N, CA, C and O atoms as CSV, one atom per row, in Angstrom:
chain,resi,resn,atom,element,x,y,z
A,1,MET,N,N,13.777,7.004,1.050
A,1,MET,CA,C,13.659,5.616,0.640
A,1,MET,C,C,13.864,5.558,-0.874
A,1,MET,O,O,13.277,6.341,-1.620
A,2,ASP,N,N,14.697,4.629,-1.314
A,2,ASP,CA,C,15.014,4.559,-2.740
A,2,ASP,C,C,13.925,3.825,-3.537
A,2,ASP,O,O,13.059,3.162,-2.966
A,3,LYS,N,N,13.990,3.959,-4.845
A,3,LYS,CA,C,12.953,3.418,-5.730
A,3,LYS,C,C,12.880,1.894,-5.701
A,3,LYS,O,O,11.794,1.325,-5.805
A,4,ASP,N,N,14.025,1.232,-5.562
A,4,ASP,CA,C,14.030,-0.229,-5.531
A,4,ASP,C,C,13.321,-0.758,-4.290
A,4,ASP,O,O,12.597,-1.750,-4.362
A,5,THR,N,N,13.526,-0.103,-3.159
A,5,THR,CA,C,12.868,-0.513,-1.914
A,5,THR,C,C,11.368,-0.299,-2.021
A,5,THR,O,O,10.586,-1.160,-1.616
A,6,VAL,N,N,10.961,0.845,-2.564
A,6,VAL,CA,C,9.532,1.127,-2.743
A,6,VAL,C,C,8.914,0.102,-3.691
A,6,VAL,O,O,7.797,-0.360,-3.455
A,7,ALA,N,N,9.615,-0.255,-4.745
A,7,ALA,CA,C,9.103,-1.241,-5.709
A,7,ALA,C,C,8.924,-2.604,-5.047
A,7,ALA,O,O,7.947,-3.299,-5.327
A,8,ALA,N,N,9.850,-2.994,-4.175
A,8,ALA,CA,C,9.743,-4.281,-3.481
A,8,ALA,C,C,8.553,-4.282,-2.524
A,8,ALA,O,O,7.839,-5.279,-2.418
A,9,ILE,N,N,8.340,-3.172,-1.833
A,9,ILE,CA,C,7.193,-3.059,-0.919
A,9,ILE,C,C,5.897,-3.105,-1.726
A,9,ILE,O,O,4.954,-3.800,-1.348
A,10,CYS,N,N,5.849,-2.375,-2.822
A,10,CYS,CA,C,4.656,-2.358,-3.676
A,10,CYS,C,C,4.327,-3.763,-4.174
A,10,CYS,O,O,3.161,-4.156,-4.193
A,11,LYS,N,N,5.334,-4.513,-4.571
A,11,LYS,CA,C,5.126,-5.870,-5.065
A,11,LYS,C,C,4.449,-6.743,-4.004
A,11,LYS,O,O,3.541,-7.513,-4.314
A,12,GLN,N,N,4.898,-6.618,-2.752
A,12,GLN,CA,C,4.292,-7.384,-1.656
A,12,GLN,C,C,2.846,-6.968,-1.426
A,12,GLN,O,O,1.978,-7.817,-1.223
A,13,ILE,N,N,2.585,-5.664,-1.457
A,13,ILE,CA,C,1.233,-5.156,-1.196
A,13,ILE,C,C,0.303,-5.520,-2.346
A,13,ILE,O,O,-0.846,-5.887,-2.103
A,14,TYR,N,N,0.766,-5.431,-3.594
A,14,TYR,CA,C,-0.062,-5.791,-4.742
A,14,TYR,C,C,-0.461,-7.261,-4.693
A,14,TYR,O,O,-1.572,-7.618,-5.083
A,15,ARG,N,N,0.443,-8.115,-4.214
A,15,ARG,CA,C,0.148,-9.538,-4.114
A,15,ARG,C,C,-0.917,-9.792,-3.037
A,15,ARG,O,O,-1.798,-10.633,-3.214
A,16,GLN,N,N,-0.828,-9.059,-1.926
A,16,GLN,CA,C,-1.771,-9.254,-0.818
A,16,GLN,C,C,-3.110,-8.554,-1.061
A,16,GLN,O,O,-4.153,-9.053,-0.641
A,17,PHE,N,N,-3.088,-7.403,-1.734
A,17,PHE,CA,C,-4.294,-6.606,-1.989
A,17,PHE,C,C,-4.385,-6.290,-3.481
A,17,PHE,O,O,-3.976,-5.208,-3.901
A,18,PRO,N,N,-4.914,-7.215,-4.293
A,18,PRO,CA,C,-4.930,-7.008,-5.752
A,18,PRO,C,C,-5.779,-5.819,-6.191
A,18,PRO,O,O,-5.593,-5.323,-7.303
A,19,GLU,N,N,-6.696,-5.349,-5.364
A,19,GLU,CA,C,-7.523,-4.207,-5.763
A,19,GLU,C,C,-6.735,-2.898,-5.836
A,19,GLU,O,O,-7.230,-1.929,-6.411
A,20,VAL,N,N,-5.525,-2.841,-5.272
A,20,VAL,CA,C,-4.690,-1.649,-5.403
A,20,VAL,C,C,-3.527,-1.884,-6.365
A,20,VAL,O,O,-2.596,-1.080,-6.425
A,21,ASN,N,N,-3.580,-2.983,-7.115
A,21,ASN,CA,C,-2.511,-3.326,-8.047
A,21,ASN,C,C,-2.308,-2.211,-9.067
A,21,ASN,O,O,-3.262,-1.756,-9.698
A,22,GLY,N,N,-1.075,-1.779,-9.223
A,22,GLY,CA,C,-0.741,-0.743,-10.178
A,22,GLY,C,C,-0.885,0.677,-9.656
A,22,GLY,O,O,-0.530,1.628,-10.353
A,23,VAL,N,N,-1.400,0.840,-8.436
A,23,VAL,CA,C,-1.569,2.171,-7.848
A,23,VAL,C,C,-0.240,2.620,-7.256
A,23,VAL,O,O,0.385,1.878,-6.498
A,24,LYS,N,N,0.195,3.832,-7.597
A,24,LYS,CA,C,1.406,4.375,-6.997
A,24,LYS,C,C,1.052,4.921,-5.617
A,24,LYS,O,O,0.096,5.683,-5.479
A,25,PRO,N,N,1.807,4.542,-4.608
A,25,PRO,CA,C,1.490,5.017,-3.256
A,25,PRO,C,C,1.958,6.445,-3.029
A,25,PRO,O,O,2.913,6.914,-3.648
A,26,SER,N,N,1.258,7.126,-2.121
A,26,SER,CA,C,1.786,8.402,-1.648
A,26,SER,C,C,2.748,8.062,-0.520
A,26,SER,O,O,2.443,7.211,0.316
A,27,ILE,N,N,3.905,8.714,-0.484
A,27,ILE,CA,C,4.967,8.390,0.462
A,27,ILE,C,C,5.177,9.581,1.382
A,27,ILE,O,O,5.424,10.702,0.938
A,28,LYS,N,N,5.070,9.304,2.697
A,28,LYS,CA,C,5.223,10.361,3.693
A,28,LYS,C,C,6.225,9.919,4.752
A,28,LYS,O,O,5.986,8.928,5.442
A,29,PRO,N,N,7.341,10.632,4.897
A,29,PRO,CA,C,8.289,10.297,5.954
A,29,PRO,C,C,7.689,10.605,7.324
A,29,PRO,O,O,6.990,11.604,7.496
A,30,GLN,N,N,7.971,9.736,8.298
A,30,GLN,CA,C,7.492,9.927,9.661
A,30,GLN,C,C,8.628,9.585,10.618
A,30,GLN,O,O,8.673,8.486,11.170
A,31,GLY,N,N,9.540,10.525,10.811
A,31,GLY,CA,C,10.701,10.262,11.645
A,31,GLY,C,C,11.581,9.204,10.996
A,31,GLY,O,O,12.007,9.368,9.853
A,32,SER,N,N,11.858,8.109,11.722
A,32,SER,CA,C,12.680,7.039,11.154
A,32,SER,C,C,11.847,6.065,10.324
A,32,SER,O,O,12.404,5.176,9.679
A,33,ASN,N,N,10.536,6.217,10.331
A,33,ASN,CA,C,9.633,5.358,9.559
A,33,ASN,C,C,9.145,6.080,8.317
A,33,ASN,O,O,9.327,7.288,8.170
A,34,THR,N,N,8.524,5.321,7.428
A,34,THR,CA,C,7.919,5.884,6.218
A,34,THR,C,C,6.521,5.302,6.076
A,34,THR,O,O,6.317,4.103,6.268
A,35,LEU,N,N,5.560,6.156,5.739
A,35,LEU,CA,C,4.175,5.734,5.519
A,35,LEU,C,C,3.891,5.745,4.027
A,35,LEU,O,O,4.106,6.749,3.349
A,36,LEU,N,N,3.400,4.607,3.516
A,36,LEU,CA,C,2.965,4.508,2.133
A,36,LEU,C,C,1.465,4.279,2.149
A,36,LEU,O,O,0.979,3.396,2.855
A,37,VAL,N,N,0.724,5.068,1.375
A,37,VAL,CA,C,-0.731,4.955,1.336
A,37,VAL,C,C,-1.159,4.617,-0.092
A,37,VAL,O,O,-0.879,5.357,-1.036
A,38,PHE,N,N,-1.844,3.480,-0.224
A,38,PHE,CA,C,-2.381,3.012,-1.500
A,38,PHE,C,C,-3.896,3.180,-1.458
A,38,PHE,O,O,-4.517,2.829,-0.455
A,39,SER,N,N,-4.505,3.703,-2.514
A,39,SER,CA,C,-5.961,3.821,-2.600
A,39,SER,C,C,-6.427,3.218,-3.915
A,39,SER,O,O,-5.881,3.515,-4.977
A,40,GLY,N,N,-7.448,2.363,-3.829
A,40,GLY,CA,C,-7.970,1.726,-5.032
A,40,GLY,C,C,-9.391,1.274,-4.813
A,40,GLY,O,O,-9.972,1.523,-3.756
A,41,SER,N,N,-9.958,0.608,-5.806
A,41,SER,CA,C,-11.317,0.097,-5.679
A,41,SER,C,C,-11.399,-1.260,-6.356
A,41,SER,O,O,-10.621,-1.585,-7.254
A,42,ALA,N,N,-12.370,-2.043,-5.895
A,42,ALA,CA,C,-12.584,-3.379,-6.455
A,42,ALA,C,C,-14.060,-3.551,-6.771
A,42,ALA,O,O,-14.917,-3.001,-6.079
A,43,ASN,N,N,-14.353,-4.308,-7.806
A,43,ASN,CA,C,-15.739,-4.606,-8.159
A,43,ASN,C,C,-16.228,-5.773,-7.322
A,43,ASN,O,O,-15.571,-6.810,-7.232
A,44,MET,N,N,-17.380,-5.591,-6.717
A,44,MET,CA,C,-17.993,-6.646,-5.922
A,44,MET,C,C,-19.123,-7.262,-6.746
A,44,MET,O,O,-19.449,-6.776,-7.829
A,45,GLY,N,N,-19.709,-8.320,-6.231
A,45,GLY,CA,C,-20.833,-8.924,-6.925
A,45,GLY,C,C,-22.000,-7.961,-7.029
A,45,GLY,O,O,-22.193,-7.126,-6.146
A,46,GLY,N,N,-22.772,-8.064,-8.083
A,46,GLY,CA,C,-23.932,-7.201,-8.266
A,46,GLY,C,C,-23.601,-5.824,-8.801
A,46,GLY,O,O,-24.439,-4.925,-8.734
A,47,GLY,N,N,-22.406,-5.632,-9.329
A,47,GLY,CA,C,-22.042,-4.346,-9.912
A,47,GLY,C,C,-21.647,-3.290,-8.905
A,47,GLY,O,O,-21.505,-2.124,-9.274
A,48,LYS,N,N,-21.464,-3.653,-7.643
A,48,LYS,CA,C,-21.066,-2.682,-6.615
A,48,LYS,C,C,-19.552,-2.575,-6.568
A,48,LYS,O,O,-18.837,-3.521,-6.900
A,49,LYS,N,N,-19.073,-1.411,-6.150
A,49,LYS,CA,C,-17.645,-1.178,-5.976
A,49,LYS,C,C,-17.346,-0.967,-4.508
A,49,LYS,O,O,-18.167,-0.431,-3.763
A,50,ILE,N,N,-16.158,-1.395,-4.097
A,50,ILE,CA,C,-15.705,-1.155,-2.732
A,50,ILE,C,C,-14.380,-0.396,-2.813
A,50,ILE,O,O,-13.465,-0.788,-3.538
A,51,GLU,N,N,-14.299,0.677,-2.069
A,51,GLU,CA,C,-13.066,1.455,-2.011
A,51,GLU,C,C,-12.151,0.827,-0.968
A,51,GLU,O,O,-12.614,0.380,0.081
A,52,ARG,N,N,-10.864,0.794,-1.253
A,52,ARG,CA,C,-9.905,0.184,-0.340
A,52,ARG,C,C,-8.721,1.123,-0.184
A,52,ARG,O,O,-8.153,1.582,-1.175
A,53,THR,N,N,-8.349,1.408,1.051
A,53,THR,CA,C,-7.149,2.172,1.361
A,53,THR,C,C,-6.237,1.281,2.182
A,53,THR,O,O,-6.655,0.720,3.196
A,54,VAL,N,N,-5.005,1.152,1.751
A,54,VAL,CA,C,-4.021,0.332,2.455
A,54,VAL,C,C,-2.901,1.257,2.919
A,54,VAL,O,O,-2.292,1.962,2.113
A,55,ARG,N,N,-2.633,1.247,4.225
A,55,ARG,CA,C,-1.561,2.048,4.815
A,55,ARG,C,C,-0.457,1.109,5.269
A,55,ARG,O,O,-0.710,0.133,5.976
A,56,VAL,N,N,0.771,1.410,4.857
A,56,VAL,CA,C,1.916,0.559,5.174
A,56,VAL,C,C,2.976,1.408,5.871
A,56,VAL,O,O,3.408,2.434,5.347
A,57,VAL,N,N,3.388,0.968,7.057
A,57,VAL,CA,C,4.464,1.641,7.785
A,57,VAL,C,C,5.707,0.776,7.660
A,57,VAL,O,O,5.681,-0.415,7.970
A,58,THR,N,N,6.806,1.391,7.201
A,58,THR,CA,C,8.069,0.669,7.041
A,58,THR,C,C,9.168,1.380,7.822
A,58,THR,O,O,9.058,2.566,8.131
A,59,ASP,N,N,10.226,0.640,8.135
A,59,ASP,CA,C,11.377,1.283,8.755
A,59,ASP,C,C,12.306,1.814,7.665
A,59,ASP,O,O,11.989,1.728,6.479
A,60,GLU,N,N,13.451,2.362,8.066
A,60,GLU,CA,C,14.348,2.998,7.096
A,60,GLU,C,C,14.975,1.999,6.119
A,60,GLU,O,O,15.455,2.398,5.058
A,61,THR,N,N,14.976,0.706,6.463
A,61,THR,CA,C,15.539,-0.300,5.564
A,61,THR,C,C,14.503,-0.865,4.600
A,61,THR,O,O,14.856,-1.620,3.694
A,62,GLY,N,N,13.219,-0.511,4.778
A,62,GLY,CA,C,12.168,-1.004,3.899
A,62,GLY,C,C,11.413,-2.192,4.458
A,62,GLY,O,O,10.538,-2.739,3.786
A,63,LYS,N,N,11.736,-2.603,5.677
A,63,LYS,CA,C,11.025,-3.713,6.301
A,63,LYS,C,C,9.637,-3.238,6.729
A,63,LYS,O,O,9.502,-2.214,7.399
A,64,ILE,N,N,8.612,-3.988,6.339
A,64,ILE,CA,C,7.236,-3.623,6.681
A,64,ILE,C,C,7.004,-3.893,8.165
A,64,ILE,O,O,7.197,-5.010,8.646
A,65,LYS,N,N,6.586,-2.848,8.880
A,65,LYS,CA,C,6.324,-2.968,10.305
A,65,LYS,C,C,4.839,-3.175,10.594
A,65,LYS,O,O,4.465,-3.893,11.521
A,66,LYS,N,N,3.992,-2.524,9.769
A,66,LYS,CA,C,2.557,-2.568,10.039
A,66,LYS,C,C,1.795,-2.313,8.747
A,66,LYS,O,O,2.177,-1.459,7.947
A,67,VAL,N,N,0.702,-3.067,8.548
A,67,VAL,CA,C,-0.201,-2.865,7.414
A,67,VAL,C,C,-1.604,-2.756,7.959
A,67,VAL,O,O,-2.062,-3.633,8.691
A,68,THR,N,N,-2.294,-1.677,7.605
A,68,THR,CA,C,-3.692,-1.522,7.976
A,68,THR,C,C,-4.495,-1.247,6.712
A,68,THR,O,O,-3.971,-0.714,5.734
A,69,THR,N,N,-5.765,-1.615,6.745
A,69,THR,CA,C,-6.607,-1.427,5.578
A,69,THR,C,C,-8.001,-1.014,6.010
A,69,THR,O,O,-8.454,-1.352,7.104
A,70,SER,N,N,-8.670,-0.284,5.144
A,70,SER,CA,C,-10.053,0.095,5.374
A,70,SER,C,C,-10.878,-0.441,4.226
A,70,SER,O,O,-10.373,-0.636,3.121
A,71,ARG,N,N,-12.147,-0.678,4.494
A,71,ARG,CA,C,-13.048,-1.169,3.453
A,71,ARG,C,C,-14.157,-0.194,3.229
A,71,ARG,O,O,-15.025,-0.428,2.387
């Protein structure tokens, strides 16, 4: 997957999940698909932090097929 496609996917994910904004994803090929994993944290009320992992599965053209997240 080329850098421009990854940048476009990152832009979409950063807009939807601002707590991972600026995090470079780890990229793992999975056959004809590609898995991008973003890990970040967000400040919650009361000084608490929440860890967030966002997993994005894309096809070879960069179209997002599935997004999952953990809290």
